[in-house]
TORPATOR-391606 format. One record per residue: x, z, y of N, C-alpha, C in turn; residue number from 1; residue in one letter. Coordinates in pm, 1 decimal, decimal comma, always signed. Layout:
N
X_Z_Y_X_Z_Y_X_Z_Y_NUM_a $
...
REM end
This chain:
108
+85,2_+0,0_-117,7_+0,0_+0,0_+0,0_+89,5_+0,0_+123,7_1_m $
+50,1_-81,4_+218,4_+125,6_-90,8_+342,4_+43,5_-34,0_+457,6_2_q $
+112,2_+13,6_+558,9_+45,3_+55,1_+681,4_+15,9_-69,3_+764,7_3_a $
-89,9_-62,5_+843,3_-123,3_-171,7_+934,3_-150,3_-110,6_+1071,1_4_i $
-101,9_-175,7_+1175,0_-121,7_-126,5_+1311,2_-253,9_-179,4_+1367,2_5_s $
-293,8_-121,4_+1477,6_-415,9_-166,5_+1545,3_-402,7_-313,7_+1583,6_6_r $
-285,9_-352,0_+1635,4_-265,2_-489,9_+1678,0_-274,6_-586,8_+1560,1_7_e $
-214,6_-549,1_+1447,7_-221,4_-634,9_+1329,0_-364,9_-647,4_+1278,7_8_e $
-436,9_-536,3_+1278,1_-576,9_-538,7_+1233,7_-661,2_-624,3_+1327,6_9_l $
-642,3_-606,3_+1456,9_-716,9_-688,3_+1553,3_-686,9_-835,6_+1533,6_10_r $
-562,6_-868,6_+1506,5_-525,5_-1007,3_+1482,1_-599,2_-1065,3_+1363,1_11_g $
-608,7_-988,5_+1256,4_-681,5_-1035,4_+1138,4_-830,0_-1052,8_+1170,0_12_k $
-887,3_-958,6_+1242,3_-1029,5_-966,4_+1275,7_-1057,9_-1079,3_+1375,0_13_l $
-971,1_-1095,4_+1475,7_-991,4_-1198,4_+1578,1_-976,6_-1339,3_+1522,8_14_d $
-895,4_-1354,3_+1419,5_-872,8_-1486,5_+1362,6_-964,2_-1515,2_+1244,1_15_n $
-1071,7_-1438,6_+1233,2_-1167,3_-1454,8_+1123,1_-1097,4_-1453,4_+987,5_16_s $
-991,2_-1376,5_+981,3_-915,6_-1362,2_+856,9_-1004,2_-1292,4_+754,2_17_h $
-999,8_-1339,2_+631,7_-1081,3_-1278,4_+526,7_-1023,5_-1142,4_+489,5_18_e $
-1069,9_-1040,8_+557,7_-1024,5_-905,0_+530,9_-1146,6_-814,5_+525,3_19_v $
-1150,1_-726,9_+427,1_-1256,0_-626,7_+419,4_-1203,6_-500,1_+486,9_20_a $
-1282,1_-446,3_+578,3_-1245,4_-322,8_+646,8_-1337,4_-213,9_+592,4_21_v $
-1278,4_-104,3_+545,7_-1355,4_-0,4_+478,1_-1327,9_+136,1_+540,5_22_v $
-1433,9_+197,8_+593,0_-1424,9_+336,1_+640,2_-1453,2_+426,8_+521,8_23_e $
-1363,5_+521,3_+496,1_-1378,2_+607,8_+379,2_-1430,0_+747,2_+414,2_24_v $
-1473,9_+763,7_+538,0_-1536,9_+889,8_+578,8_-1681,4_+891,6_+531,3_25_l $
-1745,2_+1007,5_+539,9_-1884,6_+1021,2_+499,5_-1977,8_+938,4_+586,2_26_g $
-2097,5_+915,8_+535,6_-2193,5_+830,4_+606,7_-2231,9_+887,0_+742,8_27_s $
-2230,2_+1019,1_+759,3_-2262,6_+1076,9_+890,5_-2161,6_+1033,4_+995,7_28_d $
-2032,6_+1032,2_+959,7_-1929,4_+986,8_+1053,0_-1937,4_+836,1_+1076,5_29_q $
-1965,8_+763,3_+972,6_-1979,6_+617,4_+982,4_-2092,8_+580,5_+1078,4_30_y $
-2205,4_+648,9_+1065,7_-2321,7_+617,7_+1149,1_-2300,7_+652,2_+1295,3_31_e $
-2210,9_+745,7_+1324,9_-2180,6_+780,2_+1464,2_-2102,7_+668,7_+1533,0_32_k $
-2039,6_+583,5_+1453,2_-1962,9_+471,5_+1507,4_-1852,7_+432,7_+1412,7_33_g $
-1837,7_+301,1_+1392,0_-1735,4_+249,8_+1301,8_-1677,7_+121,1_+1357,8_34_h $
-1565,7_+78,8_+1303,3_-1503,2_-45,5_+1346,6_-1595,5_-163,0_+1316,0_35_l $
-1594,2_-265,4_+1399,5_-1681,5_-381,3_+1378,3_-1661,6_-442,2_+1239,3_36_p $
-1771,1_-461,6_+1169,2_-1767,4_-523,5_+1037,3_-1727,5_-431,5_+923,7_37_g $
-1702,5_-304,8_+954,2_-1656,3_-212,3_+850,2_-1768,0_-176,6_+752,8_38_a $
-1729,2_-165,7_+627,3_-1817,0_-115,7_+522,2_-1794,1_+34,1_+511,5_39_l $
-1892,0_+106,4_+460,0_-1875,1_+250,2_+439,8_-1872,1_+280,3_+290,4_40_n $
-1754,8_+322,5_+243,7_-1738,3_+363,7_+104,3_-1666,6_+498,8_+108,3_41_v $
-1745,2_+607,6_+115,6_-1684,1_+740,5_+127,6_-1596,7_+775,2_+7,2_42_p $
-1485,4_+838,9_+35,8_-1398,4_+886,4_-70,7_-1467,2_+1005,8_-135,6_43_l $
-1489,2_+996,2_-264,6_-1556,4_+1103,5_-337,9_-1570,0_+1064,2_-483,4_44_g $
-1655,9_+1134,6_-554,8_-1671,4_+1114,5_-698,6_-1712,9_+972,3_-735,1_45_e $
-1791,8_+907,6_-650,8_-1842,9_+773,9_-680,8_-1756,2_+662,3_-623,1_46_q $
-1640,4_+697,1_-567,6_-1559,5_+597,9_-496,7_-1523,1_+477,6_-583,4_47_f $
-1476,4_+500,5_-705,6_-1430,3_+389,9_-789,7_-1538,3_+284,1_-808,2_48_d $
-1657,8_+327,2_-845,4_-1768,0_+232,6_-865,9_-1810,4_+168,1_-734,6_49_d $
-1820,1_+249,8_-630,1_-1868,5_+199,5_-501,3_-1774,7_+95,7_-440,8_50_a $
-1643,6_+119,0_-448,6_-1549,7_+22,9_-388,7_-1549,3_-106,7_-467,1_51_i $
-1563,9_-99,1_-597,4_-1565,2_-221,1_-677,8_-1693,0_-301,9_-655,7_52_q $
-1801,1_-236,2_-617,9_-1923,0_-308,6_-582,1_-1911,5_-366,9_-441,5_53_q $
-1854,8_-288,8_-349,0_-1844,1_-333,0_-209,4_-1741,7_-445,0_-193,0_54_a $
-1631,0_-436,6_-266,7_-1522,4_-535,9_-258,7_-1486,3_-576,6_-402,2_55_v $
-1563,8_-668,4_-459,8_-1539,7_-703,8_-600,2_-1412,1_-784,6_-624,4_56_p $
-1363,1_-857,5_-523,8_-1244,0_-941,4_-538,8_-1118,9_-857,5_-515,6_57_d $
-1046,1_-829,5_-621,1_-927,6_-744,4_-610,7_-808,1_-816,1_-549,3_58_k $
-821,7_-946,2_-520,9_-717,2_-1022,6_-452,3_-741,5_-1026,4_-300,5_59_e $
-858,4_-982,5_-255,9_-891,4_-985,1_-113,0_-809,6_-878,8_-39,4_60_q $
-773,2_-907,6_+83,5_-707,0_-807,6_+166,5_-810,3_-703,0_+206,9_61_e $
-771,8_-576,5_+195,7_-860,7_-466,1_+229,5_-785,4_-368,9_+319,1_62_v $
-849,5_-331,3_+429,8_-793,9_-229,9_+519,3_-882,9_-106,7_+509,1_63_v $
-823,1_+6,7_+471,8_-896,7_+132,8_+467,9_-856,5_+216,2_+588,8_64_v $
-951,1_+294,8_+638,5_-920,1_+383,7_+750,2_-1010,3_+506,0_+745,1_65_y $
-966,7_+610,6_+815,6_-1048,9_+729,7_+830,8_-1040,8_+775,4_+976,6_66_c $
-1043,3_+904,2_+1002,7_-1057,4_+953,6_+1139,5_-933,1_+934,3_+1226,5_67_a $
-817,4_+977,1_+1175,8_-694,1_+973,3_+1255,6_-574,4_+984,6_+1161,2_68_n $
-455,1_+991,3_+1218,1_-336,1_+992,3_+1132,6_-319,0_+1122,3_+1054,5_69_e $
-393,2_+1226,0_+1088,1_-388,2_+1351,0_+1012,0_-487,3_+1352,4_+896,6_70_n $
-576,1_+1255,9_+894,2_-678,4_+1245,5_+789,8_-613,9_+1185,8_+664,0_71_c $
-632,9_+1249,9_+550,7_-569,4_+1204,7_+426,8_-660,2_+1118,3_+340,3_72_l $
-783,5_+1095,6_+384,8_-879,1_+1020,3_+302,5_-837,0_+875,3_+282,8_73_a $
-790,3_+808,1_+387,3_-756,7_+665,8_+370,8_-633,9_+643,9_+282,4_74_s $
-525,8_+723,5_+294,0_-416,7_+700,3_+199,8_-457,9_+729,5_+54,6_75_p $
-540,0_+830,5_+34,8_-587,7_+860,4_-101,2_-672,1_+744,3_-154,2_76_k $
-760,7_+692,6_-69,9_-846,3_+580,5_-110,2_-761,9_+457,1_-140,7_77_a $
-664,3_+429,8_-56,0_-578,0_+313,4_-77,1_-500,6_+322,0_-207,2_78_g $
-445,7_+438,4_-235,7_-371,7_+455,8_-361,1_-465,4_+442,0_-481,1_79_h $
-585,4_+495,0_-468,2_-682,1_+482,8_-578,0_-717,4_+336,0_-601,3_80_r $
-733,5_+261,4_-492,2_-765,2_+119,0_-504,9_-652,3_+44,8_-576,1_81_m $
-529,1_+78,6_-543,4_-416,4_+15,1_-612,4_-419,6_+47,9_-762,1_82_e $
-454,6_+170,5_-795,3_-466,6_+208,6_-936,1_-577,0_+128,8_-1005,6_83_e $
-679,6_+90,8_-929,0_-790,6_+11,5_-983,5_-756,6_-137,5_-992,3_84_l $
-639,8_-176,6_-939,6_-597,1_-315,2_-950,9_-604,1_-397,6_-823,8_85_g $
-639,1_-336,7_-710,3_-639,3_-410,9_-583,5_-494,9_-436,5_-543,3_86_y $
-468,7_-560,3_-501,2_-330,2_-601,3_-478,2_-289,0_-606,6_-331,3_87_r $
-385,0_-607,6_-239,1_-351,9_-623,0_-96,8_-425,4_-517,5_-14,9_88_h $
-379,5_-393,2_-26,4_-444,1_-281,0_+40,7_-356,5_-234,7_+157,1_89_v $
-418,9_-217,2_+272,3_-350,4_-169,9_+392,5_-418,9_-42,9_+441,5_90_y $
-341,2_+49,2_+494,1_-394,9_+172,5_+551,7_-376,3_+168,1_+702,2_91_d $
-488,4_+168,0_+773,4_-484,1_+180,5_+919,1_-472,8_+330,6_+945,1_92_y $
-349,3_+379,7_+940,6_-320,3_+523,2_+939,4_-373,7_+597,9_+1061,1_93_e $
-370,2_+535,4_+1175,7_-413,1_+605,1_+1297,7_-564,7_+607,0_+1312,4_94_k $
-633,1_+523,9_+1237,9_-777,4_+530,2_+1221,8_-863,0_+513,9_+1346,1_95_g $
-983,3_+565,9_+1330,6_-1086,3_+549,3_+1432,8_-1044,7_+606,3_+1568,5_96_k $
-970,0_+715,9_+1569,0_-926,2_+776,9_+1695,0_-837,5_+680,1_+1774,2_97_a $
-748,1_+610,5_+1705,3_-658,9_+514,4_+1770,8_-738,6_+397,4_+1827,6_98_d $
-837,1_+351,8_+1752,9_-922,0_+240,9_+1796,4_-995,1_+278,3_+1925,4_99_w $
-1050,9_+398,0_+1927,9_-1123,8_+445,2_+2046,3_-1029,6_+468,5_+2163,6_100_q $
-911,1_+519,7_+2135,2_-813,5_+546,1_+2240,6_-775,4_+417,5_+2313,9_101_q $
-778,8_+306,5_+2242,2_-748,1_+176,7_+2301,5_-871,7_+116,8_+2370,0_102_a $
-980,4_+195,4_+2374,5_-1106,6_+153,0_+2436,7_-1165,7_+30,5_+2370,9_103_e $
-1147,3_+20,3_+2239,6_-1207,9_-86,5_+2163,2_-1344,9_-38,9_+2114,0_104_l $
-1440,0_-130,2_+2101,3_-1576,2_-87,3_+2070,1_-1595,3_-42,2_+1925,5_105_p $
-1681,4_+57,1_+1910,7_-1728,7_+97,5_+1779,4_-1872,8_+46,7_+1767,9_106_l $
-1917,0_+26,2_+1646,8_-2052,4_-20,5_+1619,5_-2131,4_+95,8_+1562,6_107_v $
-2256,7_+109,3_+1607,5_-2342,2_+216,1_+1553,4_-2454,3_+157,8_+1471,8_108_q $
REM end
């Protein structure tokens, strides 16, 4: 799993790059605001099944993120995805806080 910066993620999104963006926080946090186009697959007991339904193509690029760089949910989710056979997983380590700090829009 590789880290991805806000600029790299924006580049992928702006260029209509085929990338799945996945917020791994709970649905309450997701509903308060999430990155544009992000799916919500909370890290928990059902994660393995849920991520494979949400992103069935294990060759697709996937960016996982959570609240901020102190949040451990996205690295855990990314490592789990690699164990499940996903080959192109990126962790937006600075997460939603970094996105907001740059005054980029969240979707509700």
